[in-house]
MIDOSE-1310 file (N, C-alpha, C; in nm, 2 decimals, decimal comma, always signed):
residues 233
mdkt	+7,37/-0,16/+17,28/+7,47/-0,06/+17,31/+7,42/+0,02/+17,43; +7,50/+0,02/+17,54/+7,46/+0,10/+17,66/+7,50/+0,25/+17,64; +7,46/+0,33/+17,74/+7,47/+0,47/+17,73/+7,62/+0,52/+17,71; +7,71/+0,46/+17,79/+7,85/+0,49/+17,78/+7,91/+0,46/+17,65
erfv	+7,88/+0,34/+17,60/+7,93/+0,30/+17,47/+7,87/+0,39/+17,36; +7,75/+0,42/+17,37/+7,69/+0,51/+17,27/+7,76/+0,65/+17,27; +7,79/+0,70/+17,39/+7,86/+0,83/+17,40/+7,99/+0,82/+17,34; +8,07/+0,71/+17,36/+8,20/+0,70/+17,31/+8,20/+0,69/+17,16
kevl	+8,11/+0,61/+17,11/+8,11/+0,58/+16,96/+8,04/+0,69/+16,88; +7,93/+0,75/+16,93/+7,85/+0,84/+16,85/+7,88/+0,98/+16,88; +7,92/+1,02/+17,00/+7,95/+1,15/+17,04/+8,10/+1,18/+17,02; +8,19/+1,09/+17,08/+8,33/+1,11/+17,07/+8,39/+1,06/+16,94
llgt	+8,31/+0,97/+16,87/+8,35/+0,91/+16,74/+8,48/+0,84/+16,75; +8,49/+0,76/+16,86/+8,62/+0,68/+16,88/+8,60/+0,54/+16,86; +8,49/+0,49/+16,81/+8,47/+0,35/+16,79/+8,49/+0,30/+16,65; +8,55/+0,38/+16,57/+8,56/+0,35/+16,42/+8,69/+0,27/+16,39
egei	+8,79/+0,28/+16,48/+8,91/+0,20/+16,46/+8,95/+0,12/+16,58; +8,96/-0,01/+16,56/+9,00/-0,09/+16,67/+8,91/-0,10/+16,79; +8,95/-0,17/+16,89/+8,87/-0,18/+17,01/+8,88/-0,06/+17,10; +8,77/-0,04/+17,18/+8,78/+0,07/+17,28/+8,77/+0,01/+17,42
nldl	+8,83/+0,08/+17,51/+8,84/+0,04/+17,65/+8,72/+0,11/+17,72; +8,60/+0,05/+17,72/+8,49/+0,11/+17,78/+8,50/+0,14/+17,93; +8,58/+0,06/+18,00/+8,60/+0,07/+18,14/+8,66/+0,21/+18,17; +8,75/+0,25/+18,09/+8,82/+0,38/+18,11/+8,72/+0,49/+18,09
ylqa	+8,63/+0,49/+18,00/+8,54/+0,60/+17,97/+8,43/+0,59/+18,08; +8,39/+0,48/+18,13/+8,30/+0,46/+18,24/+8,36/+0,53/+18,36; +8,49/+0,51/+18,39/+8,55/+0,57/+18,50/+8,55/+0,72/+18,49; +8,58/+0,77/+18,37/+8,59/+0,91/+18,34/+8,46/+0,98/+18,37
lths	+8,35/+0,91/+18,35/+8,21/+0,96/+18,37/+8,16/+0,94/+18,51; +8,24/+0,88/+18,60/+8,19/+0,85/+18,73/+8,24/+0,94/+18,83; +8,15/+1,02/+18,90/+8,19/+1,11/+19,00/+8,21/+1,04/+19,13; +8,29/+1,10/+19,22/+8,32/+1,03/+19,35/+8,19/+1,01/+19,43
syvh	+8,09/+1,09/+19,42/+7,97/+1,07/+19,50/+7,90/+0,94/+19,46; +7,91/+0,90/+19,34/+7,85/+0,78/+19,29/+7,92/+0,66/+19,36; +8,05/+0,66/+19,36/+8,13/+0,56/+19,42/+8,11/+0,55/+19,57; +8,10/+0,66/+19,64/+8,09/+0,66/+19,78/+7,95/+0,61/+19,82
eqpe	+7,85/+0,63/+19,74/+7,71/+0,58/+19,77/+7,70/+0,43/+19,74; +7,78/+0,38/+19,65/+7,77/+0,24/+19,61/+7,90/+0,17/+19,61; +7,96/+0,15/+19,73/+8,09/+0,09/+19,74/+8,09/-0,05/+19,69; +7,98/-0,12/+19,70/+7,97/-0,26/+19,66/+8,00/-0,29/+19,51
lnqm	+7,99/-0,18/+19,43/+8,02/-0,20/+19,29/+8,17/-0,20/+19,26; +8,25/-0,16/+19,36/+8,40/-0,16/+19,34/+8,44/-0,08/+19,21; +8,37/+0,03/+19,19/+8,40/+0,12/+19,08/+8,49/+0,23/+19,11; +8,58/+0,26/+19,03/+8,67/+0,38/+19,05/+8,61/+0,51/+19,00
hner	+8,63/+0,62/+19,07/+8,58/+0,75/+19,02/+8,69/+0,81/+18,93; +8,66/+0,93/+18,89/+8,74/+0,99/+18,78/+8,85/+1,08/+18,82; +8,88/+1,09/+18,95/+8,98/+1,20/+18,99/+9,12/+1,17/+18,94; +9,16/+1,04/+18,93/+9,30/+1,01/+18,88/+9,30/+1,05/+18,73
lefl	+9,20/+1,01/+18,65/+9,20/+1,05/+18,51/+9,19/+1,20/+18,49; +9,12/+1,27/+18,58/+9,12/+1,41/+18,57/+9,26/+1,47/+18,59; +9,34/+1,42/+18,68/+9,48/+1,46/+18,70/+9,56/+1,44/+18,57; +9,55/+1,32/+18,51/+9,62/+1,30/+18,38/+9,57/+1,39/+18,27
gdav	+9,44/+1,40/+18,26/+9,38/+1,48/+18,15/+9,42/+1,62/+18,16; +9,43/+1,68/+18,28/+9,48/+1,82/+18,30/+9,61/+1,84/+18,24; +9,71/+1,74/+18,26/+9,84/+1,75/+18,21/+9,84/+1,74/+18,06; +9,77/+1,65/+18,00/+9,76/+1,62/+17,86/+9,70/+1,75/+17,79
ldli	+9,60/+1,81/+17,85/+9,53/+1,92/+17,79/+9,63/+2,04/+17,79; +9,71/+2,06/+17,90/+9,81/+2,17/+17,90/+9,91/+2,15/+17,79; +9,95/+2,03/+17,77/+10,05/+2,00/+17,66/+10,00/+2,03/+17,52; +9,88/+1,98/+17,50/+9,82/+2,00/+17,36/+9,79/+2,15/+17,33
vser	+9,74/+2,22/+17,43/+9,71/+2,37/+17,41/+9,84/+2,44/+17,40; +9,94/+2,41/+17,49/+10,07/+2,48/+17,48/+10,13/+2,46/+17,35; +10,13/+2,34/+17,29/+10,19/+2,32/+17,16/+10,12/+2,40/+17,05; +9,99/+2,40/+17,06/+9,91/+2,46/+16,96/+9,93/+2,61/+16,96
ifll	+9,93/+2,68/+17,07/+9,96/+2,82/+17,07/+10,10/+2,86/+17,05; +10,19/+2,77/+17,08/+10,34/+2,79/+17,05/+10,36/+2,79/+16,90; +10,29/+2,70/+16,83/+10,30/+2,70/+16,68/+10,22/+2,81/+16,61; +10,11/+2,84/+16,67/+10,02/+2,94/+16,61/+10,08/+3,08/+16,62
yphl	+10,15/+3,11/+16,73/+10,20/+3,25/+16,76/+10,35/+3,25/+16,79; +10,43/+3,23/+16,68/+10,58/+3,21/+16,70/+10,65/+3,34/+16,76; +10,59/+3,45/+16,76/+10,65/+3,57/+16,80/+10,60/+3,62/+16,94; +10,51/+3,55/+17,00/+10,46/+3,59/+17,13/+10,55/+3,55/+17,24
pegk	+10,57/+3,63/+17,34/+10,66/+3,60/+17,46/+10,59/+3,50/+17,55; +10,67/+3,44/+17,64/+10,62/+3,33/+17,73/+10,50/+3,38/+17,81; +10,50/+3,50/+17,86/+10,40/+3,55/+17,95/+10,26/+3,56/+17,88; +10,26/+3,61/+17,75/+10,14/+3,62/+17,67/+10,09/+3,48/+17,64
lsri	+10,18/+3,38/+17,60/+10,13/+3,25/+17,58/+10,07/+3,19/+17,70; +10,12/+3,21/+17,82/+10,07/+3,16/+17,94/+9,93/+3,21/+17,97; +9,91/+3,34/+17,94/+9,78/+3,40/+17,96/+9,67/+3,35/+17,87; +9,71/+3,32/+17,74/+9,62/+3,26/+17,64/+9,58/+3,12/+17,69
ragv	+9,68/+3,04/+17,73/+9,65/+2,91/+17,78/+9,56/+2,91/+17,90; +9,59/+3,00/+17,99/+9,51/+3,00/+18,12/+9,36/+3,04/+18,08; +9,34/+3,12/+17,99/+9,20/+3,16/+17,95/+9,13/+3,05/+17,88; +9,20/+2,96/+17,81/+9,14/+2,86/+17,73/+9,11/+2,73/+17,81
vcss	+9,20/+2,70/+17,91/+9,18/+2,58/+17,99/+9,12/+2,61/+18,13; +9,08/+2,73/+18,16/+9,02/+2,75/+18,29/+8,89/+2,67/+18,31; +8,84/+2,66/+18,43/+8,73/+2,57/+18,46/+8,60/+2,61/+18,39; +8,57/+2,74/+18,38/+8,45/+2,78/+18,32/+8,45/+2,75/+18,17
clad	+8,57/+2,77/+18,10/+8,58/+2,74/+17,96/+8,56/+2,60/+17,93; +8,63/+2,51/+18,01/+8,61/+2,37/+17,99/+8,47/+2,32/+18,02; +8,41/+2,38/+18,12/+8,27/+2,35/+18,14/+8,18/+2,38/+18,02; +8,21/+2,49/+17,96/+8,13/+2,53/+17,84/+8,15/+2,43/+17,72
rakl	+8,28/+2,38/+17,71/+8,31/+2,28/+17,61/+8,24/+2,15/+17,64; +8,23/+2,11/+17,77/+8,16/+1,99/+17,81/+8,01/+2,00/+17,78; +7,96/+2,12/+17,79/+7,82/+2,13/+17,76/+7,79/+2,12/+17,61; +7,89/+2,15/+17,53/+7,87/+2,14/+17,38/+7,85/+1,99/+17,34
vdlg	+7,91/+1,90/+17,42/+7,89/+1,75/+17,39/+7,79/+1,69/+17,48; +7,72/+1,77/+17,56/+7,62/+1,73/+17,65/+7,67/+1,63/+17,75; +7,79/+1,65/+17,80/+7,86/+1,56/+17,89/+7,79/+1,54/+18,02; +7,72/+1,64/+18,07/+7,65/+1,62/+18,19/+7,55/+1,51/+18,20
sylr	+7,48/+1,49/+18,08/+7,37/+1,39/+18,08/+7,43/+1,25/+18,09; +7,56/+1,23/+18,07/+7,62/+1,10/+18,07/+7,69/+1,06/+18,20; +7,70/+1,16/+18,29/+7,77/+1,14/+18,42/+7,70/+1,04/+18,51; +7,77/+0,97/+18,59/+7,72/+0,89/+18,70/+7,74/+0,96/+18,83
lgkg	+7,63/+1,00/+18,89/+7,64/+1,09/+19,01/+7,57/+1,02/+19,13; +7,61/+1,05/+19,25/+7,54/+1,01/+19,37/+7,40/+1,08/+19,37; +7,31/+1,03/+19,46/+7,18/+1,09/+19,47/+7,19/+1,23/+19,52; +7,27/+1,26/+19,61/+7,28/+1,40/+19,67/+7,33/+1,49/+19,56
eeas	+7,44/+1,45/+19,49/+7,49/+1,54/+19,38/+7,39/+1,56/+19,27; +7,32/+1,46/+19,24/+7,22/+1,47/+19,14/+7,11/+1,57/+19,18; +7,07/+1,56/+19,31/+6,96/+1,65/+19,36/+7,01/+1,79/+19,36; +7,13/+1,81/+19,38/+7,19/+1,95/+19,39/+7,22/+2,01/+19,26
ggre	+7,19/+1,95/+19,15/+7,21/+2,00/+19,02/+7,35/+1,98/+18,97; +7,41/+1,86/+19,00/+7,55/+1,83/+18,97/+7,57/+1,83/+18,82; +7,47/+1,79/+18,74/+7,49/+1,78/+18,60/+7,52/+1,92/+18,53; +7,49/+2,03/+18,60/+7,51/+2,16/+18,55/+7,62/+2,24/+18,62
kdtl	+7,68/+2,18/+18,71/+7,79/+2,25/+18,79/+7,91/+2,26/+18,70; +7,96/+2,38/+18,69/+8,08/+2,41/+18,60/+8,20/+2,33/+18,65; +8,23/+2,33/+18,78/+8,35/+2,26/+18,83/+8,34/+2,11/+18,81; +8,22/+2,05/+18,83/+8,21/+1,91/+18,80/+8,22/+1,88/+18,66
lada	+8,16/+1,96/+18,57/+8,17/+1,94/+18,43/+8,32/+1,95/+18,38; +8,39/+2,05/+18,42/+8,52/+2,08/+18,38/+8,61/+1,96/+18,43; +8,59/+1,91/+18,55/+8,67/+1,80/+18,60/+8,64/+1,67/+18,51; +8,52/+1,65/+18,48/+8,48/+1,53/+18,40/+8,54/+1,54/+18,26
feal	+8,54/+1,66/+18,20/+8,60/+1,69/+18,07/+8,75/+1,65/+18,07; +8,82/+1,69/+18,17/+8,96/+1,66/+18,19/+8,98/+1,51/+18,20; +8,89/+1,45/+18,28/+8,90/+1,30/+18,30/+8,88/+1,23/+18,17; +8,78/+1,28/+18,09/+8,76/+1,22/+17,96/+8,88/+1,23/+17,87
igai	+8,95/+1,34/+17,87/+9,07/+1,36/+17,80/+9,18/+1,26/+17,84; +9,19/+1,23/+17,97/+9,28/+1,13/+18,02/+9,24/+0,99/+17,97; +9,11/+0,96/+17,97/+9,07/+0,83/+17,92/+9,10/+0,81/+17,77; +9,07/+0,92/+17,69/+9,11/+0,91/+17,55/+9,25/+0,89/+17,52
yldk	+9,33/+0,96/+17,60/+9,48/+0,95/+17,59/+9,53/+0,81/+17,62; +9,48/+0,75/+17,72/+9,52/+0,62/+17,76/+9,47/+0,51/+17,66; +9,35/+0,53/+17,61/+9,29/+0,44/+17,52/+9,34/+0,45/+17,37; +9,35/+0,58/+17,33/+9,37/+0,60/+17,18/+9,49/+0,68/+17,15
glks	+9,55/+0,75/+17,25/+9,68/+0,82/+17,23/+9,65/+0,97/+17,20; +9,76/+1,04/+17,19/+9,76/+1,19/+17,18/+9,69/+1,24/+17,06; +9,71/+1,18/+16,95/+9,64/+1,22/+16,82/+9,49/+1,22/+16,83; +9,44/+1,12/+16,90/+9,29/+1,11/+16,92/+9,24/+1,22/+17,01
veaf	+9,32/+1,25/+17,11/+9,28/+1,36/+17,20/+9,28/+1,49/+17,13; +9,38/+1,51/+17,04/+9,38/+1,64/+16,96/+9,26/+1,64/+16,87; +9,23/+1,53/+16,81/+9,12/+1,53/+16,71/+8,98/+1,56/+16,78; +8,97/+1,52/+16,91/+8,85/+1,55/+16,99/+8,85/+1,69/+17,04
vmpl	+8,96/+1,73/+17,10/+8,95/+1,86/+17,18/+8,98/+1,98/+17,10; +9,06/+1,98/+16,99/+9,10/+2,10/+16,93/+8,98/+2,17/+16,86; +8,89/+2,10/+16,79/+8,78/+2,17/+16,73/+8,69/+2,24/+16,84; +8,69/+2,19/+16,96/+8,62/+2,25/+17,07/+8,69/+2,38/+17,12
leeg	+8,82/+2,38/+17,11/+8,90/+2,49/+17,18/+8,96/+2,59/+17,08; +8,96/+2,56/+16,95/+9,03/+2,64/+16,85/+8,98/+2,78/+16,85; +8,85/+2,80/+16,85/+8,79/+2,93/+16,85/+8,83/+3,01/+16,97; +8,83/+2,95/+17,09/+8,87/+3,02/+17,21/+9,01/+3,06/+17,21
iiaa	+9,10/+2,98/+17,15/+9,24/+3,02/+17,14/+9,26/+3,14/+17,06; +9,19/+3,15/+16,95/+9,21/+3,26/+16,86/+9,15/+3,39/+16,92; +9,03/+3,37/+16,99/+8,97/+3,49/+17,05/+9,05/+3,53/+17,17; +9,11/+3,44/+17,25/+9,20/+3,48/+17,36/+9,32/+3,56/+17,31
esgs	+9,38/+3,52/+17,20/+9,49/+3,59/+17,15/+9,46/+3,73/+17,11; +9,34/+3,75/+17,05/+9,30/+3,88/+17,00/+9,25/+3,97/+17,11; +9,23/+3,92/+17,23/+9,18/+4,00/+17,34/+9,03/+4,01/+17,35; +8,96/+3,95/+17,26/+8,81/+3,96/+17,26/+8,75/+3,85/+17,35
yldd	+8,83/+3,76/+17,40/+8,78/+3,65/+17,49/+8,88/+3,64/+17,61; +8,82/+3,65/+17,73/+8,90/+3,64/+17,85/+8,82/+3,57/+17,95; +8,88/+3,46/+18,01/+8,81/+3,39/+18,11/+8,88/+3,39/+18,24; +9,01/+3,42/+18,24/+9,09/+3,43/+18,37/+9,09/+3,57/+18,41
fksa	+8,97/+3,62/+18,46/+8,95/+3,76/+18,49/+9,03/+3,80/+18,62; +9,05/+3,70/+18,71/+9,13/+3,73/+18,83/+9,27/+3,77/+18,80; +9,33/+3,69/+18,71/+9,47/+3,72/+18,67/+9,48/+3,85/+18,60; +9,39/+3,88/+18,51/+9,39/+4,00/+18,43/+9,37/+4,12/+18,53
lqer	+9,28/+4,11/+18,62/+9,26/+4,22/+18,72/+9,38/+4,25/+18,80; +9,44/+4,14/+18,85/+9,56/+4,15/+18,94/+9,67/+4,22/+18,86; +9,69/+4,17/+18,74/+9,80/+4,23/+18,66/+9,78/+4,38/+18,63; +9,66/+4,42/+18,61/+9,63/+4,56/+18,58/+9,66/+4,65/+18,70
fqke	+9,60/+4,60/+18,82/+9,62/+4,69/+18,94/+9,76/+4,69/+18,99; +9,83/+4,58/+18,97/+9,97/+4,58/+19,01/+10,06/+4,67/+18,93; +10,03/+4,67/+18,80/+10,10/+4,76/+18,70/+10,07/+4,90/+18,72; +9,94/+4,93/+18,74/+9,90/+5,07/+18,74/+9,90/+5,14/+18,88
rglv	+9,88/+5,06/+18,98/+9,87/+5,12/+19,12/+9,95/+5,05/+19,22; +10,02/+4,94/+19,18/+10,10/+4,87/+19,28/+10,02/+4,80/+19,39; +9,89/+4,77/+19,36/+9,81/+4,71/+19,45/+9,76/+4,57/+19,40; +9,72/+4,48/+19,50/+9,67/+4,35/+19,46/+9,52/+4,34/+19,51
prys	+9,43/+4,31/+19,42/+9,29/+4,30/+19,47/+9,27/+4,18/+19,57; +9,18/+4,20/+19,66/+9,15/+4,09/+19,76/+9,01/+4,06/+19,75; +8,98/+3,93/+19,79/+8,84/+3,88/+19,77/+8,79/+3,84/+19,91; +8,66/+3,87/+19,93/+8,59/+3,84/+20,06/+8,45/+3,79/+20,04
vlse	+8,42/+3,68/+20,11/+8,29/+3,62/+20,10/+8,19/+3,72/+20,17; +8,09/+3,76/+20,10/+7,99/+3,86/+20,15/+7,87/+3,78/+20,21; +7,84/+3,67/+20,15/+7,72/+3,59/+20,21/+7,73/+3,44/+20,16; +7,66/+3,35/+20,23/+7,65/+3,22/+20,19/+7,50/+3,18/+20,21
egpd	+7,44/+3,11/+20,10/+7,30/+3,08/+20,10/+7,29/+2,93/+20,07; +7,19/+2,86/+20,12/+7,16/+2,73/+20,09/+7,22/+2,63/+20,18; +7,18/+2,50/+20,17/+7,23/+2,39/+20,25/+7,38/+2,36/+20,22; +7,44/+2,29/+20,31/+7,58/+2,26/+20,30/+7,62/+2,19/+20,16
hski	+7,53/+2,11/+20,11/+7,57/+2,03/+19,99/+7,54/+2,11/+19,86; +7,48/+2,23/+19,88/+7,44/+2,31/+19,76/+7,45/+2,46/+19,79; +7,56/+2,51/+19,85/+7,57/+2,65/+19,89/+7,59/+2,74/+19,76; +7,54/+2,86/+19,78/+7,57/+2,96/+19,68/+7,65/+3,07/+19,75
ftvg	+7,77/+3,10/+19,70/+7,85/+3,20/+19,77/+7,84/+3,34/+19,69; +7,84/+3,45/+19,76/+7,85/+3,58/+19,71/+7,98/+3,64/+19,75; +8,07/+3,67/+19,66/+8,20/+3,72/+19,69/+8,22/+3,86/+19,63; +8,29/+3,95/+19,71/+8,32/+4,08/+19,66/+8,47/+4,09/+19,64
vfvd	+8,51/+4,17/+19,54/+8,65/+4,20/+19,51/+8,68/+4,34/+19,55; +8,79/+4,37/+19,63/+8,82/+4,50/+19,68/+8,96/+4,54/+19,65; +8,98/+4,67/+19,63/+9,11/+4,73/+19,63/+9,11/+4,84/+19,74; +9,20/+4,82/+19,84/+9,18/+4,90/+19,96/+9,04/+4,88/+20,02
seil	+8,96/+4,98/+20,04/+8,83/+4,96/+20,10/+8,72/+4,97/+19,99; +8,76/+4,99/+19,86/+8,67/+5,01/+19,76/+8,63/+4,87/+19,70; +8,50/+4,85/+19,69/+8,45/+4,73/+19,62/+8,44/+4,75/+19,47; +8,50/+4,66/+19,40/+8,50/+4,68/+19,25/+8,40/+4,60/+19,18
gqgk	+8,35/+4,49/+19,25/+8,25/+4,40/+19,18/+8,21/+4,29/+19,27; +8,10/+4,23/+19,24/+8,05/+4,11/+19,32/+8,01/+4,00/+19,22; +8,02/+3,88/+19,27/+7,98/+3,76/+19,19/+7,93/+3,65/+19,27; +7,84/+3,56/+19,22/+7,79/+3,45/+19,28/+7,84/+3,32/+19,22
grsk	+7,85/+3,21/+19,30/+7,89/+3,08/+19,24/+7,87/+2,97/+19,34; +7,88/+2,85/+19,29/+7,86/+2,73/+19,37/+7,99/+2,69/+19,45; +8,09/+2,76/+19,42/+8,22/+2,75/+19,50/+8,27/+2,89/+19,52; +8,36/+2,91/+19,62/+8,42/+3,04/+19,64/+8,51/+3,08/+19,52
keae	+8,57/+2,98/+19,46/+8,66/+3,01/+19,34/+8,58/+3,06/+19,22; +8,46/+3,00/+19,20/+8,37/+3,04/+19,09/+8,32/+3,18/+19,12; +8,28/+3,21/+19,24/+8,23/+3,34/+19,28/+8,33/+3,45/+19,26; +8,46/+3,41/+19,30/+8,57/+3,51/+19,29/+8,59/+3,54/+19,14
qraa	+8,59/+3,44/+19,06/+8,61/+3,47/+18,91/+8,50/+3,56/+18,86; +8,38/+3,54/+18,90/+8,27/+3,62/+18,85/+8,27/+3,76/+18,91; +8,32/+3,77/+19,03/+8,34/+3,91/+19,09/+8,44/+3,98/+19,01; +8,55/+3,91/+18,98/+8,66/+3,97/+18,90/+8,61/+4,01/+18,76
qsaw	+8,52/+3,93/+18,70/+8,47/+3,96/+18,57/+8,38/+4,08/+18,57; +8,30/+4,10/+18,68/+8,22/+4,22/+18,69/+8,31/+4,34/+18,71; +8,41/+4,33/+18,79/+8,50/+4,44/+18,80/+8,57/+4,48/+18,67; +8,62/+4,37/+18,60/+8,70/+4,39/+18,48/+8,61/+4,46/+18,37
qdit	+8,48/+4,42/+18,36/+8,39/+4,48/+18,26/+8,36/+4,62/+18,30; +8,35/+4,66/+18,43/+8,32/+4,80/+18,46/+8,44/+4,88/+18,43; +8,56/+4,83/+18,46/+8,69/+4,91/+18,43/+8,71/+4,93/+18,28; +8,70/+4,82/+18,21/+8,73/+4,83/+18,06/+8,62/+4,91/+17,98
e	+8,50/+4,91/+18,04/+8,39/+4,98/+17,97/+8,39/+5,13/+18,00
């Protein structure tokens, strides 16, 4: 039993009924850097499966919170879903199943710590959902993903868990002051393939918080988190 088959059967627990399409799961675990470095293998990377998995995940989470909270308005349901399926949350779920150790990465991505990158892990998690959906159907996706996300859904509804800090910060300032926070890159460190960005979030000329990340998007979210925690505390 190879590494991918072991992951599918022992971690995802999908090998108990019928045949499994290992090629789909191998694709879900293959980053584009691996394909670009070894074109002779004629292997597909996981970006198409990520696209599909993103849509499947939105459907499953939307249905779950729709049924759990029948009296909540559309706007509140959307905020709960955004908090649960955001990149950092999905990366955390990927780490729970040790997804990073099963990925196929190019040498450069491996050297730059790709197995620990939130954006890469979140993308692979969505690709994995796409593979499960194609191979086993929606019920199998729900059986895999809902135990990982249920706690986050409940916490997001109660307000004790928030991952989409940018949206929360913007909503608060628009409502209270009629202003929209803006984000600016303060510094960039490291080589091109492994940069660390420092971003500040501002309202007018006042800086509210700073954050670091391997992408500008991640750094913006962390800057917003810093600002949100200062404001709410």
